[in-house]
C-alpha positions in Angstrom: 23.0 -95.2 80.4 22.6 -93.2 77.1 19.7 -93.8 74.7 19.8 -94.9 71.1 18.7 -91.4 70.1 21.7 -89.8 71.8 24.2 -92.2 70.1 22.5 -91.8 66.7 22.9 -88.0 67.0 26.5 -88.6 66.1 25.3 -89.6 62.7 23.2 -86.4 62.2 24.2 -83.8 59.8 22.6 -80.6 58.7 19.6 -81.3 56.4 21.1 -79.2 53.6 24.2 -81.4 53.5 22.2 -84.3 52.2 23.0 -83.2 48.6 26.6 -84.2 49.4 25.6 -87.7 50.6 25.9 -90.2 47.7 23.8 -93.4 47.9 26.7 -95.4 49.5 27.1 -92.9 52.3 23.4 -92.9 53.0 23.4 -96.7 53.0 26.3 -96.9 55.3 24.6 -94.4 57.7 21.6 -96.8 57.8 23.8 -99.8 58.4 25.5 -97.9 61.2 22.1 -97.2 62.8 21.2 -100.9 62.6 24.6 -101.8 64.2 23.9 -99.3 66.9 20.5 -101.0 67.5 22.3 -104.4 67.7 24.8 -103.0 70.2 22.2 -101.4 72.4 19.8 -104.4 72.3 22.7 -106.7 73.2 23.8 -104.4 76.0 20.2 -104.1 77.4 19.8 -107.9 77.3 23.1 -108.3 79.1 22.3 -105.9 81.8 18.8 -107.3 82.5 19.0 -111.1 81.8 22.6 -112.2 81.4 23.3 -114.8 84.0 25.5 -117.9 84.8 24.2 -120.8 86.8 26.8 -123.2 88.2 26.5 -126.6 90.0 29.3 -128.6 91.5 30.4 -131.8 89.8 29.7 -134.6 92.4 32.0 -137.7 92.6 30.1 -141.0 93.2 32.7 -142.9 95.3 32.4 -145.4 98.2 34.6 -143.3 100.4 32.4 -140.3 100.2 32.8 -138.1 103.3 29.4 -136.6 103.0 26.4 -138.2 104.7 23.1 -136.5 104.1 20.7 -136.1 107.0 17.3 -137.7 106.3 15.7 -136.5 109.4 13.8 -133.8 107.7 13.5 -131.6 104.6 15.4 -128.4 103.8 15.3 -125.7 101.2 17.9 -125.9 98.5 18.6 -122.6 97.0 20.5 -122.0 93.7 21.8 -118.5 93.3 21.6 -116.8 89.9 24.2 -114.2 89.3 23.4 -111.3 87.0 26.3 -109.5 85.6 26.3 -105.8 85.4 28.2 -102.9 84.0 31.9 -102.9 84.8 31.8 -106.6 86.1 29.6 -105.7 89.1 27.0 -108.2 90.0 23.6 -108.2 91.6 22.0 -111.3 93.1 18.8 -112.9 92.4 17.6 -116.1 94.4 15.3 -118.8 93.2 14.0 -121.4 95.7 13.4 -125.1 95.1 11.6 -127.5 97.6 13.6 -130.6 98.3 14.5 -133.1 101.1 16.2 -131.3 104.0 19.9 -131.7 104.1 22.3 -130.1 106.6 25.2 -129.0 104.4 27.0 -127.5 107.4 27.4 -130.9 109.2 30.4 -132.8 108.1 30.6 -136.5 109.2 33.6 -137.5 111.3 35.7 -140.5 110.7 34.4 -142.4 113.8 30.8 -142.1 113.0 31.2 -143.0 109.4 32.6 -146.4 110.3 29.3 -147.5 111.7 27.7 -147.2 108.4 30.4 -148.6 106.1 28.8 -152.0 105.8 25.5 -150.6 104.7 26.6 -147.4 102.8 26.1 -148.6 99.3 22.7 -150.1 99.9 21.5 -147.1 101.8 22.7 -144.6 99.1 21.0 -146.6 96.4 17.9 -146.8 98.5 17.9 -143.0 99.1 18.3 -142.2 95.4 15.3 -144.3 94.7 13.3 -142.5 97.3 14.5 -139.0 96.5 13.2 -137.7 93.1 14.6 -134.1 93.5 18.2 -134.7 92.4 21.5 -135.2 93.9 22.3 -133.2 97.1 25.2 -130.8 97.6 26.8 -129.4 100.7 26.7 -125.7 99.5 24.7 -122.9 101.2 23.2 -119.8 99.8 26.3 -117.5 100.1 28.5 -120.1 98.6 26.3 -120.4 95.5 26.5 -116.6 95.1 30.2 -116.6 95.4 30.8 -119.5 92.9 28.4 -118.0 90.3 30.3 -114.7 90.4 33.6 -116.5 90.2 32.7 -118.6 87.3 31.1 -115.7 85.4 34.5 -114.0 85.2 36.6 -117.2 84.9 34.7 -119.5 82.7 33.0 -117.2 80.2 35.1 -116.0 77.2 35.8 -112.2 77.3 34.1 -111.7 74.0 30.8 -113.0 75.4 31.0 -110.4 78.2 32.1 -107.3 76.2 30.5 -108.0 72.8 27.8 -105.2 73.1 30.4 -102.6 74.2 32.8 -103.5 71.4 30.0 -103.2 68.8 29.0 -99.9 70.3 32.6 -98.5 70.2 33.2 -99.7 66.6 30.0 -98.3 65.4 30.6 -94.9 66.9 34.1 -94.8 65.2 32.5 -95.7 61.9 29.9 -93.0 62.3 32.5 -90.4 63.2 34.6 -91.5 60.2 31.7 -91.1 57.9 30.8 -87.6 58.8 34.1 -86.1 60.0 34.5 -84.0 56.8 31.3 -82.3 57.7 32.6 -81.5 61.2 36.2 -80.6 60.6 36.4 -76.7 60.8 38.6 -76.2 57.8 36.3 -78.2 55.6 33.0 -77.5 57.3 33.2 -73.8 56.5 33.8 -74.5 52.8 31.1 -77.1 52.6 28.6 -74.9 54.4 29.4 -72.0 52.0 29.1 -74.3 49.0 25.8 -75.8 50.0 24.4 -72.3 50.8 25.5 -71.0 47.4 24.3 -74.1 45.6 20.8 -73.9 47.1 20.5 -70.2 46.2 21.7 -70.9 42.6 19.2 -73.8 42.3 16.3 -71.6 43.5 17.3 -68.4 41.8 14.7 -67.1 39.2 17.6 -66.2 37.0 18.6 -69.8 36.6 15.1 -70.7 35.4 15.1 -67.7 33.0 18.6 -68.5 31.6 17.8 -72.1 31.0 14.4 -71.2 29.5 15.9 -68.8 27.1 18.4 -71.5 26.1 15.6 -73.9 25.4 13.7 -71.2 23.5 16.8 -70.4 21.4 17.3 -74.1 20.7 13.7 -74.5 19.7 13.8 -71.6 17.3 17.2 -72.8 15.9 15.8 -76.3 15.4 12.7 -75.0 13.6 14.8 -72.9 11.2 17.0 -75.8 10.4 14.1 -78.1 9.8 12.6 -75.6 7.5 15.9 -75.0 5.7 16.7 -78.6 5.4 13.5 -79.3 3.6 14.1 -76.6 1.0 17.9 -77.2 0.5 19.2 -79.6 -2.2 21.0 -82.7 -1.0 24.4 -81.4 -1.7 24.0 -78.3 0.5 25.2 -78.7 4.0 22.9 -77.8 6.9 25.7 -77.4 9.4 25.4 -74.5 11.9 28.7 -73.1 10.5 27.1 -72.4 7.0 26.9 -68.7 6.2 28.7 -67.6 9.3 31.2 -64.8 9.0 34.9 -65.5 9.1 36.8 -65.4 12.3 38.7 -62.3 11.2 35.5 -60.2 10.9 35.3 -57.9 13.9 31.6 -58.3 14.3 29.4 -60.1 16.8 28.2 -63.4 15.4 25.7 -65.9 16.8 27.2 -69.2 17.8 25.6 -72.3 16.4 23.6 -74.8 18.5 23.7 -78.6 18.2 20.6 -80.1 16.7 19.1 -83.5 16.4 16.6 -83.8 13.6 14.9 -86.9 15.0 13.9 -85.1 18.2 12.7 -81.6 17.2 11.6 -79.3 19.9 7.9 -78.4 19.5 7.0 -76.4 22.6 8.9 -73.3 23.4 9.0 -72.7 27.2 7.8 -69.5 28.5 10.4 -67.0 29.6 10.1 -65.7 33.1 10.2 -62.0 33.9 13.1 -61.0 36.2 12.3 -58.2 38.6 14.9 -55.8 39.9 15.2 -57.5 43.3 15.8 -60.9 41.7 18.3 -59.3 39.4 20.3 -57.8 42.3 20.3 -61.2 44.1 21.5 -63.0 41.0 24.3 -60.4 40.5 25.3 -61.0 44.1 25.3 -64.8 43.5 27.7 -64.3 40.5 30.1 -62.5 42.7 29.8 -65.1 45.5 30.4 -67.9 43.1 33.4 -66.1 41.6 35.0 -65.6 45.1 34.1 -69.1 46.3 35.7 -70.6 43.2 38.9 -68.7 43.7 39.0 -69.7 47.4 38.2 -73.4 47.0 40.1 -74.2 43.8 43.4 -73.5 45.4 43.1 -76.5 47.8 42.2 -80.2 47.8 41.8 -80.6 51.5 38.1 -81.8 51.3 39.0 -84.4 48.8 42.0 -85.7 50.8 39.9 -85.8 54.0 37.1 -87.8 52.3 39.6 -90.3 50.9 41.2 -90.6 54.3 38.0 -91.3 56.2 37.0 -93.9 53.6 40.4 -95.6 54.0 40.0 -95.6 57.7 36.5 -97.2 57.5 37.9 -99.9 55.1 40.8 -100.7 57.5 38.4 -100.7 60.4 36.1 -103.2 58.5 39.0 -105.5 57.8 40.1 -105.4 61.4 36.7 -106.0 62.9 36.0 -108.9 60.5 39.4 -110.6 61.2 39.1 -110.8 65.0 35.3 -111.1 65.3 35.1 -114.2 63.1 37.4 -116.1 65.5 35.1 -115.6 68.4 31.9 -117.0 66.9 32.6 -120.6 68.1 33.7 -119.5 71.5 30.2 -118.5 72.5 28.5 -121.6 74.0 25.8 -122.5 76.4 27.8 -124.8 78.7 31.1 -124.1 80.4 33.3 -126.0 82.8 34.6 -123.9 85.7 37.6 -124.7 87.9 37.7 -121.7 90.3 40.4 -123.2 92.7 38.5 -122.4 95.8 38.1 -125.9 97.2 39.2 -124.7 100.6 36.1 -122.4 100.7 33.5 -124.5 99.0 34.7 -128.1 99.1 34.3 -128.7 95.3 37.0 -128.4 92.6 34.9 -128.3 89.4 31.6 -126.8 88.5 29.4 -127.0 85.4 27.9 -123.7 84.3 25.3 -122.6 81.8 25.2 -119.1 80.1 21.6 -118.3 79.3 22.5 -115.4 76.8 24.8 -117.6 74.7 22.4 -118.5 71.9 21.1 -114.9 71.7 24.7 -113.4 71.6 25.7 -115.8 69.0 22.8 -114.8 66.7 23.5 -111.2 67.3 27.2 -111.7 66.5 26.4 -113.4 63.2 24.0 -110.5 62.4 26.7 -108.0 63.3 29.3 -109.8 61.1 26.8 -109.8 58.2 26.2 -106.1 58.6 29.9 -105.3 58.8 30.5 -107.3 55.7 28.0 -105.3 53.8 29.4 -102.1 55.2 32.9 -103.2 54.2 31.9 -104.0 50.6 30.4 -100.6 50.3 33.6 -99.0 51.5 35.5 -100.9 48.9 33.1 -99.7 46.2 33.6 -96.1 47.5 37.4 -96.5 47.1 36.9 -97.9 43.6 34.8 -94.8 42.8 37.4 -92.5 44.2 40.2 -93.9 42.0 38.1 -94.7 38.9 37.7 -91.1 37.7 39.8 -88.0 38.4 37.6 -86.4 41.0 39.8 -83.3 41.2 38.7 -82.3 37.8 35.1 -81.5 36.7 34.0 -80.7 33.2 30.8 -78.9 32.3 31.0 -80.3 28.7 27.5 -81.8 28.8 26.1 -78.6 30.2 27.9 -76.6 27.5 26.4 -78.9 24.8 22.9 -78.6 26.1 22.9 -74.9 26.6 24.0 -71.7 24.9 26.6 -71.1 27.6 29.6 -72.5 25.9 32.0 -70.5 28.0 31.3 -72.4 31.3 34.8 -73.2 32.5 36.0 -76.5 33.9 36.9 -76.5 37.6 39.4 -78.4 39.7 40.4 -79.5 43.2 37.9 -79.3 46.0 35.4 -77.4 43.8 35.4 -80.2 41.3 35.1 -82.9 44.1 32.1 -81.2 45.6 30.4 -81.0 42.2 31.1 -84.7 41.7 29.4 -85.5 45.0 26.4 -83.3 44.1 26.1 -85.2 40.8 25.6 -88.4 42.8 22.5 -86.7 44.4 21.1 -84.9 41.4 22.9 -83.7 38.3 20.4 -80.9 37.9 22.2 -79.0 40.7 25.5 -78.8 38.9 23.7 -77.8 35.7 22.0 -74.9 37.4 25.2 -74.1 39.2 27.0 -73.9 35.9 24.8 -71.0 34.8 26.5 -68.8 37.5 30.0 -69.8 36.2 29.3 -68.5 32.7 30.3 -65.0 31.7 27.7 -65.0 28.9 25.0 -65.7 31.5 26.4 -62.9 33.7 26.4 -60.5 30.8 22.8 -61.3 30.0 21.8 -60.7 33.6 23.7 -57.4 33.6 21.9 -56.4 30.5 18.5 -57.1 32.0 19.3 -55.3 35.2 20.9 -52.4 33.3 17.7 -51.9 31.2 15.6 -52.0 34.4 17.7 -49.2 35.9 18.5 -47.0 32.9 15.2 -46.2 31.3 14.7 -43.8 28.5 13.5 -41.1 30.9 16.6 -41.5 33.1 18.9 -41.3 30.1 17.2 -38.2 28.8 18.0 -36.5 32.1 21.7 -37.1 31.6 21.8 -35.6 28.2 23.7 -32.2 28.1 25.0 -29.7 25.6 28.8 -29.5 25.2 31.0 -26.5 24.2 30.1 -27.0 20.6 26.4 -26.8 21.5 25.8 -30.5 20.6 23.7 -32.9 22.6 26.0 -35.2 24.5 25.5 -38.3 26.7 28.3 -39.7 28.9 27.9 -43.2 30.4 30.5 -44.2 33.0 31.3 -47.5 34.6 28.2 -49.4 33.6 27.9 -53.1 33.0 26.9 -52.5 29.4 25.1 -50.1 27.1 21.4 -49.8 27.9 19.0 -50.5 25.1 17.2 -47.2 25.7 20.3 -45.3 24.6 19.6 -46.1 21.0 16.1 -44.5 21.3 17.8 -41.1 21.8 17.6 -40.3 18.1 18.6 -36.7 18.4 21.9 -37.4 20.2 25.0 -35.9 18.5 27.8 -37.2 20.8 27.9 -40.6 22.7 30.6 -41.2 25.3 31.1 -44.7 26.7 33.7 -44.9 29.5 34.9 -48.0 31.4 32.2 -50.3 30.0 34.0 -53.5 29.3 31.0 -55.4 28.0 29.7 -52.6 25.7 27.7 -53.9 22.8 26.4 -51.7 20.0 23.3 -53.3 18.5 21.5 -52.7 15.2 19.2 -50.2 16.9 21.9 -47.6 16.7 20.8 -47.0 13.1 17.9 -45.0 14.6 20.4 -42.4 15.8 20.7 -40.5 12.6 22.3 -37.4 14.2 25.1 -39.4 15.8 28.4 -38.3 14.3 30.8 -38.5 17.3 31.6 -41.5 19.4 34.0 -41.8 22.5 35.2 -45.2 23.7 37.3 -44.8 26.8 38.6 -48.2 28.0 35.6 -49.7 26.3 36.4 -52.4 23.7 32.9 -52.2 22.2 31.5 -55.0 20.0 29.2 -54.1 17.2 26.7 -56.1 15.2 26.9 -56.2 11.5 24.0 -53.8 10.9 25.4 -51.4 13.5 28.8 -51.5 11.9 27.3 -50.6 8.5 25.6 -47.6 10.1 28.7 -46.4 11.8 30.8 -46.9 8.7 28.5 -44.6 6.8 27.6 -42.0 9.4 30.4 -41.7 12.0 32.7 -38.7 11.5 34.7 -38.5 14.8 35.9 -41.3 17.0 37.9 -41.0 20.3 39.5 -44.3 21.6 41.2 -44.4 25.0 43.0 -47.6 25.8 45.6 -49.2 28.1 46.8 -51.8 25.5 46.6 -51.4 21.8 44.6 -54.7 21.6 41.7 -52.9 23.3 41.2 -50.9 20.1 38.2 -52.6 18.4 39.1 -54.1 15.1 36.2 -52.5 13.3 37.7 -49.0 14.0 40.1 -49.6 11.1 37.3 -50.1 8.7 35.3 -46.9 9.1 35.7 -45.6 5.6 33.9 -42.2 6.2 35.7 -41.4 9.5 37.3 -37.9 9.4 38.7 -37.5 12.9 40.4 -40.2 14.9 41.8 -39.7 18.5 43.9 -42.5 20.0 44.9 -42.2 23.6 46.9 -45.0 25.2 50.1 -47.0 25.3 51.7 -47.8 22.0 55.1 -49.0 23.3 56.0 -52.3 25.0 58.2 -52.7 28.0 61.3 -53.5 25.8 60.7 -50.2 24.0 59.6 -51.8 20.8 56.9 -50.2 18.8 53.4 -51.8 19.1 52.1 -51.5 15.6 48.6 -50.3 14.9 46.7 -52.2 12.4 46.6 -50.8 8.9 44.8 -47.5 8.5 44.6 -47.9 4.8 40.8 -48.2 4.8 40.4 -44.8 6.5 40.4 -43.0 3.2 38.6 -39.9 4.4 40.6 -39.4 7.6 41.7 -35.7 7.9 42.7 -35.4 11.6 44.7 -37.9 13.5 45.4 -37.3 17.2 47.8 -39.7 19.0 48.5 -39.3 22.8 50.9 -41.9 23.8 54.6 -42.7 24.6 56.0 -43.0 21.1 59.7 -43.2 20.2 58.9 -42.9 16.5 55.9 -42.1 14.4 54.0 -45.3 13.7 54.6 -46.4 10.1 51.0 -47.1 9.5 50.2 -43.4 9.8 51.8 -43.1 6.4 48.8 -45.1 5.0 46.6 -42.0 5.5 49.4 -39.5 4.8 48.1 -38.4 1.4 44.8 -37.0 2.7 45.8 -36.2 6.3 45.6 -32.5 7.1 46.2 -32.4 10.8 48.6 -34.6 12.9 48.8 -34.3 16.7 51.3 -36.3 18.7 51.2 -35.8 22.5 53.9 -37.8 24.3 54.1 -38.4 28.0 57.7 -37.3 28.1 59.2 -40.1 26.0 61.7 -38.8 23.5 60.5 -38.9 19.9 63.6 -39.8 17.9 62.6 -41.0 14.5 60.6 -38.4 12.5 61.4 -39.3 8.9 57.8 -40.4 8.3 56.8 -36.8 8.5 58.3 -36.2 5.0 55.5 -38.3 3.4 52.7 -36.1 4.9 52.9 -33.5 2.2 49.3 -32.3 2.8 49.5 -31.8 6.5 48.5 -28.2 7.3 48.6 -28.5 11.1 51.3 -30.3 13.1 51.6 -30.6 16.9 54.5 -32.4 18.6 54.0 -31.8 22.3 56.0 -33.1 25.2 58.3 -35.2 22.9 61.6 -34.1 24.5 62.7 -32.5 21.3 65.9 -30.4 21.7 65.8 -28.9 18.2 63.3 -28.3 15.5 63.1 -31.5 13.5 64.4 -31.1 9.9 61.7 -33.3 8.5 59.2 -30.5 9.3 60.9 -28.3 6.6 59.6 -30.7 3.9 56.0 -30.0 4.7 55.3 -27.5 2.0 51.6 -27.1 3.0 52.2 -26.6 6.7 50.2 -23.7 8.1 50.5 -24.2 11.9 53.3 -25.7 13.9 53.1 -26.4 17.6 56.1 -27.6 19.5 54.8 -27.0 23.0 56.5 -28.5 26.1 59.7 -29.8 24.7 63.3 -29.1 25.6 64.2 -26.8 22.7 67.0 -24.4 23.7 67.9 -22.8 20.3 65.9 -22.2 17.2 68.7 -21.3 14.7 67.0 -23.7 12.2 64.1 -21.2 12.0 65.6 -19.8 8.8 64.5 -22.9 7.0 60.9 -22.0 7.6 61.3 -19.5 4.8 60.5 -22.5 2.5 57.2 -23.0 4.2 55.3 -20.2 2.4 52.0 -21.1 4.0 53.2 -21.1 7.6 51.2 -18.5 9.5 51.3 -19.8 13.1 54.4 -20.8 15.1 54.0 -22.0 18.7 57.3 -22.6 20.5 55.9 -22.0 24.0 56.9 -24.0 27.2 60.5 -24.6 26.1 63.9 -23.4 27.1 64.6 -20.9 24.4 66.9 -18.1 25.5 67.0 -15.9 22.3 65.2 -15.3 19.1 67.5 -15.3 16.0 67.2 -12.4 13.5 66.5 -14.9 10.8 62.9 -15.0 12.0 62.3 -12.1 9.6 62.3 -14.6 6.7 59.0 -16.0 7.8 57.1 -13.3 6.0 53.6 -14.7 6.3 53.8 -15.4 10.0 50.6 -14.1 11.8 50.9 -15.7 15.2 54.0 -16.2 17.3 53.8 -17.9 20.7 57.0 -17.8 22.8 55.6 -17.8 26.3 57.1 -19.8 29.2 60.6 -19.7 27.9 63.8 -17.9 29.1 63.8 -14.9 26.9 65.4 -11.7 28.2 65.0 -9.4 25.2 62.9 -9.1 22.1 65.0 -8.5 19.0 64.0 -5.9 16.5 63.7 -8.6 13.9 60.4 -9.8 15.5 58.8 -6.4 14.7 59.6 -6.7 11.0 56.9 -9.3 10.7 54.3 -7.0 9.3 51.5 -9.6 9.1 51.9 -10.5 12.8 48.5 -10.3 14.5 49.2 -12.2 17.8 52.4 -12.0 19.8 52.7 -13.9 23.1 55.9 -13.6 25.2 54.3 -14.1 28.6 56.2 -15.5 31.5 59.8 -14.8 30.4 62.4 -12.4 31.8 61.8 -9.5 29.4 62.5 -6.1 31.0 62.0 -3.7 28.0 59.4 -3.5 25.3 61.3 -2.2 22.2 60.0 0.9 20.6 59.9 -1.0 17.3 56.7 -2.5 18.4 54.9 0.4 16.9 55.7 -1.1 13.5 53.3 -3.9 14.0 50.2 -2.1 12.7 48.3 -5.4 12.3 48.9 -6.5 15.9 45.6 -7.4 17.6 46.7 -9.5 20.6 49.8 -8.7 22.6 50.6 -10.8 25.8 53.6 -9.9 28.0 52.2 -11.0 31.4 54.7 -12.2 34.0 57.8 -10.4 32.9 59.9 -7.5 34.3 58.6 -4.6 32.3 58.4 -1.3 34.2 57.8 1.2 31.4 55.3 1.1 28.5 56.7 2.8 25.4 54.4 5.3 23.7 54.9 3.5 20.4 52.9 0.6 21.8 49.7 2.7 21.5 50.3 3.2 17.8 49.1 -0.4 17.4 45.6 0.9 17.0 44.2 -2.6 16.1 44.9 -4.0 19.5 42.0 -5.9 20.9 43.8 -7.8 23.7 46.6 -6.3 25.8 47.9 -8.4 28.7 50.4 -6.5 30.9 49.8 -8.1 34.3 52.4 -9.2 36.9 55.0 -6.8 35.8 56.6 -3.7 37.4 54.7 -1.0 35.6 54.1 2.1 37.6 51.9 4.1 35.3 49.7 3.7 32.2 50.1 6.5 29.6 47.0 8.5 28.7 47.5 7.5 25.1 45.8 4.2 25.9 42.7 6.1 24.7 44.0 5.6 21.1 43.2 1.9 21.3 39.6 2.2 20.2 39.2 -1.5 19.5 40.5 -2.7 22.9 38.2 -5.2 24.5 40.5 -6.8 27.1 43.1 -5.1 29.3 45.0 -6.9 32.0 46.9 -4.7 34.5 46.6 -6.7 37.7 49.8 -7.4 39.7 51.7 -4.2 38.8 52.8 -1.1 40.9 50.1 1.2 39.7 48.8 4.1 41.8 46.0 5.1 39.6 44.3 4.4 36.3 44.2 6.9 33.5 40.8 8.6 33.1 41.2 8.2 29.4 40.2 4.6 29.7 36.7 5.8 29.3 37.6 6.7 25.7 38.2 3.1 24.8 34.8 2.6 23.3 34.8 -1.2 23.4 36.4 -1.7 26.8 34.0 -2.8 29.6 34.5 -3.7 33.2 34.3 -7.4 32.4 37.3 -7.0 30.1 39.3 -4.9 32.6 41.5 -7.0 35.0 42.7 -4.7 37.7 42.7 -4.3 41.5 39.3 -3.2 42.9 40.7 -0.1 44.7 42.2 1.2 41.4 38.9 0.8 39.6 37.0 2.4 42.5 39.3 5.4 42.3 38.2 6.2 38.7 35.8 9.1 38.2 32.2 8.1 38.3 31.6 9.1 34.7 34.4 6.8 33.6 33.1 3.9 35.7 29.7 4.5 34.3 31.0 4.2 30.7 32.9 1.0 31.6 29.8 -0.5 33.3 27.7 -0.1 30.2 26.5 -3.3 28.4 27.7 -4.1 25.0 26.7 -6.7 22.5 30.2 -7.1 21.2 31.6 -10.4 22.3 34.8 -10.6 24.2 37.8 -12.4 22.7 41.3 -12.8 24.0 42.9 -14.6 21.1 44.2 -17.5 23.1 
């Protein structure tokens, strides 16, 4: 037989699950334990003391066939039958002293006739003499037999099986109450939820966040109380007074609700969060985020709880209906007709059930308990349908704290929080802290400042190509406060920092003039914006969507250089408009790297004072260029990788244009080049990385051209017209298919940089060396077999590239090029080693003249 503890273990749950047990579940668990005790007590009593005692019903007739023997005394034994488990029986005998009777002697008809005349008188006389009761003719074994027979025939079945039924019903109710804790698909979620909830409740970050909220509320209340006393009656003291408009792109402090009749006097102390606690809190934020995504998709826990409540209610109704009918069937006396007269000699017996009164009281107690249990089940059902348990709102928490962004939750997540509220609402309040992005950002800020100290940031400061102090921060949770203590910083780069916040402390960085925001929609405080508006000169913004460009960027009145890198076209090929650039009155350089099909119309807002415009496309064809005509002051124009097939006519209207770069397009012909004669200030023309096959003779009309870049095209010849450009100082025709350098090259007396690398040249004309101002000469990767000795005439030569040719030797006259050194001589090692030692010695000498290659 199992013990009460073993049965009660079915009702046991993990101690941590108690927070999911509302009062009604706890009460029903206690009721189930009491019902268990009733069942086990009744079962124990039945096993040990349940018995039926039966006596035959004697007929007092004159023709009785039984004559007792008065010759002596005998022992009458009544047999008590004790019922056992599974209707087995054990026997217990109780002896009584009485007058001896021989129950095994039956009187024959002949002998009985002798006593007929005196039978009545003798029987009456015997009853007067015998005070021990009426005599029967049953022996010991017959009593045992009849008691067992009558136990099973006379007693109602409910009297025999009541303890077992109570036990079975109670076990079913216990299982139904806790099945949602045991079912695998819900148990794992509940276990995870309880674990996270406990950690959130005990986390030092929760205490710190709520303490800071209380502190902020106290300070806000004090300010409002002070202000309310000094303001006239018609002035509103609402938290919205004096707040900036919604369109202002600055960080504003949200108002807090205040009750004047209950001012906060004590400000709670703010706990200090160490690094370990911060890491644990960050891990909790991630766990909560993943758990929410996992649980909100399903309502299995809710359905299972509703289902088990319905089962318990139906079970209660069923038990109550059939149990109430059996209360009156339990009685102390029973009449038994076993139909075994041929074995015993009697047809009817009167039996007593000694457990009847006890069972009846236990049954009434059980019915009372089950009624209370059922009413609680009905209340649970009412609670389940009274409010939408698959939705949970943190509205009260949002009102009481500064975390107004705590989202509402649904499905199983909402149901679990409703259950927790029945235990203690403080749990859900603390849990809500880990659902707030504001709270998470605060935590990140604290952890960030712990990790990125001033000393660590100072180690990451470097000097860039412009010899400026630069700090590059990559993939951080925010901007460390110590950054603003680097007062000598010139360039600040923030990359992939989604929660970047620029505080008023940036006003300490008086040297800061250049800011890079790469996928970093930074927010700035009002004081910080004022500083940036007056001091920032160069801004780089890299984005995926134009909405990532901070709104305050368009208000930087003193900004001189703006670099925009990102997508400015939507999927349907419609232009995504930038906001107005009208406020950027001092903007001089605008660099746009995107996928434009036309020049953004807002660029014309800065057209009057824009001096340099750069558009780098990703291969998208730039079709509409009419906006260029308004940029009359543009001196430098770059249209790279825009799939242009011809030189745009709008360019010819830019009278102040000095440099034009059309790199990496699809230009095949440049017949329009004659129109460049109207651009009197054009000095640099870059048509490299195109598909140009020839240079028209009209190029001679660009009289002021100083630099011509035609590398990486499909040129096969250089026309003589090119060499009529007397002001030409740089000519780059590298990586074409040119086989001959025309002798007219000697006419370019001002030529300083000549690049013809990667062609098919095999002979160098002597006239080339008449360009005595040459400083850079690139002849690599050709078919040149020899270098004339006249190379010594190039006294200003500092860079000479000869590698990749068919040279056998180098001229010894290289030593007469006074400015040429080994570092500026690009040639195979064996050719250099073959030079005379005195020439190598000259080339190995140090020089203080810097090297320049002109590209």
